[in-house]
C-alpha positions in Angstrom: -1.7 1.9 18.6 -2.8 0.3 15.5 -4.4 2.5 12.9 -8.0 1.7 12.2 -8.6 1.7 8.4 -11.7 2.8 6.7 -13.3 0.1 4.4 -11.7 1.3 1.2 -8.2 1.7 2.7 -8.7 -1.8 4.2 -9.4 -3.3 0.9 -6.4 -1.4 -0.7 -4.1 -2.6 2.1 -5.2 -6.2 1.8 -4.6 -6.0 -2.1 -1.2 -4.4 -1.7 -0.1 -6.9 0.9 -1.3 -9.9 -1.3 0.3 -8.3 -4.5 3.7 -7.6 -2.7 3.8 -11.1 -1.4 3.4 -12.5 -4.9 5.5 -9.9 -6.6 8.4 -10.2 -4.3 8.4 -14.1 -4.7 8.1 -13.8 -8.5 10.6 -10.9 -9.0 13.0 -12.1 -6.2 12.5 -8.6 -4.6 11.8 -7.5 -1.0 9.3 -4.7 -1.0 7.4 -3.7 2.0 4.8 -0.9 2.5 6.2 2.2 4.1 3.3 4.6 3.6 -0.3 4.6 2.7 -1.0 7.5 0.8 -3.8 8.9 -1.8 -2.0 8.9 -5.2 -0.4 6.7 -5.4 -2.1 4.4 -2.6 1.3 3.1 -1.4 4.9 3.9 -1.2 7.0 0.7 -0.8 10.7 0.2 -0.4 13.0 -2.9 -0.6 16.0 -3.7 1.5 18.3 -1.7 -1.0 16.1 1.4 -0.7 14.5 1.1 -4.0 10.9 2.5 -4.3 7.8 1.1 -5.7 4.6 3.1 -5.7 1.3 1.0 -5.9 -1.8 2.6 -7.3 -4.8 0.1 -6.5 -8.1 -0.3 -8.4 -10.7 -3.0 -8.5 -12.5 -4.3 -11.5 -15.9 -6.0 -11.5 -17.9 -8.1 -13.9 -20.9 -5.8 -14.1 -21.4 -2.2 -12.7 -22.6 -2.5 -9.1 -20.9 -5.7 -8.3 -18.5 -4.2 -5.8 -21.2 -2.2 -4.1 -23.2 -5.3 -3.9 -20.4 -7.6 -2.5 -19.8 -4.7 0.3 -23.6 -4.8 1.1 -24.2 -1.3 -0.4 -26.7 -2.2 -3.0 -28.9 -5.2 -3.8 -26.8 -5.9 -7.0 -26.3 -9.7 -7.1 -28.9 -10.5 -4.5 -31.5 -13.2 -4.9 -34.3 -10.5 -5.1 -32.3 -8.6 -7.9 -32.0 -11.8 -9.8 -35.7 -12.5 -9.4 -36.5 -9.1 -10.7 -34.2 -9.7 -13.6 -35.9 -13.0 -14.7 -39.3 -11.2 -14.6 -38.0 -8.5 -16.7 -36.5 -10.9 -19.2 -39.8 -12.8 -19.4 -41.6 -9.6 -20.0 -39.0 -8.7 -22.8 -37.8 -5.8 -20.9 -34.2 -7.1 -20.4 -31.7 -9.3 -21.8 -30.8 -12.8 -20.2 -27.1 -11.8 -20.9 -27.1 -8.8 -18.7 -26.8 -11.0 -15.7 -24.2 -13.3 -17.0 -20.2 -12.7 -17.1 -18.1 -13.3 -20.0 -14.3 -13.1 -19.7 -13.7 -11.7 -23.2 -17.0 -9.8 -23.0 -18.1 -7.6 -20.1 -15.2 -8.6 -17.7 -12.6 -7.6 -20.5 -14.4 -4.3 -21.1 -14.6 -3.4 -17.5 -10.9 -4.1 -16.9 -9.9 -2.1 -19.9 -12.2 1.0 -18.8 -10.8 0.8 -15.2 -7.1 0.9 -16.6 -7.6 3.5 -19.1 -8.9 5.8 -16.5 -5.8 5.3 -14.4 -3.5 5.9 -17.4 -4.7 9.6 -17.4 -3.1 10.4 -14.1 0.5 10.6 -13.0 1.9 8.7 -10.0 5.6 9.5 -10.0 8.5 7.3 -11.0 8.7 3.5 -10.2 5.0 3.3 -10.3 2.7 0.0 -10.8 -1.0 -0.3 -11.3 -2.5 -3.2 -9.4 -6.0 -4.3 -10.6 -7.8 -6.5 -8.1 -10.3 -8.9 -9.7 -13.3 -8.9 -7.5 -15.2 -11.6 -9.4 -15.8 -15.0 -7.6 -15.7 -16.6 -11.1 -12.1 -18.2 -11.3 -11.1 -16.3 -14.7 -8.1 -17.5 -16.6 -6.6 -14.2 -17.0 -3.6 -15.5 -19.1 -5.4 -15.2 -22.5 -7.2 -11.9 -21.6 -4.2 -9.8 -20.5 -2.8 -9.9 -24.0 -6.1 -8.5 -25.4 -6.3 -6.0 -22.6 -2.8 -4.8 -23.5 -3.7 -4.5 -27.1 -6.9 -2.5 -26.3 -5.3 0.2 -24.2 -4.4 3.6 -25.4 -0.8 3.8 -24.2 0.2 7.2 -25.4 0.7 8.0 -21.9 1.6 5.4 -19.4 2.7 6.4 -15.9 3.3 2.8 -14.8 6.9 2.1 -15.5 6.7 -0.8 -13.2 3.9 -2.4 -15.0 0.1 -2.9 -14.9 -0.8 -6.1 -13.0 -4.0 -8.0 -12.3 -4.2 -9.9 -9.1 -6.7 -12.9 -9.1 -9.7 -12.9 -6.8 -8.2 -15.7 -4.6 -5.0 -13.3 -4.4 -2.9 -16.4 -5.4 -1.6 -15.2 -8.8 -0.6 -12.0 -10.5 -0.6 -11.2 -14.3 1.4 -8.6 -15.9 -0.5 -6.8 -18.6 2.2 -4.5 -19.7 
């Protein structure tokens, strides 16, 4: 009988499957998921028995974007946008709060998400996979170098790298 996954685990699984497809192609490897756990989220093995541990996290352009996309808040809704326009006209909000900038809020959110994960230990052969949830097709190439420079890498439990997978799940970008 097939296991029914809760929403969080389903998102993690979809992310891990897409990452492994791209990673295996790029790195000429053959990893498959063998276990869905908690920390790390997945244990994978290749045909030679080598292990790869995946920790999955999501990034967003603005706080609340993920909950909005999942229907758990009105963030990003037409009503929220209208309320923001009214607040801007009244001088109570900045017009830039609603916008996204790759080297601005998107960059800062990614750095903060990754930095939080650097404080934990996931065992040997671990990789962090950051899923981009923005529907804006960012070019992550120039951003990943800046993210790497901004991270406090005194402790890096991800000896197999820190990666971003694009929103369309058609590209991966190694940060470190």
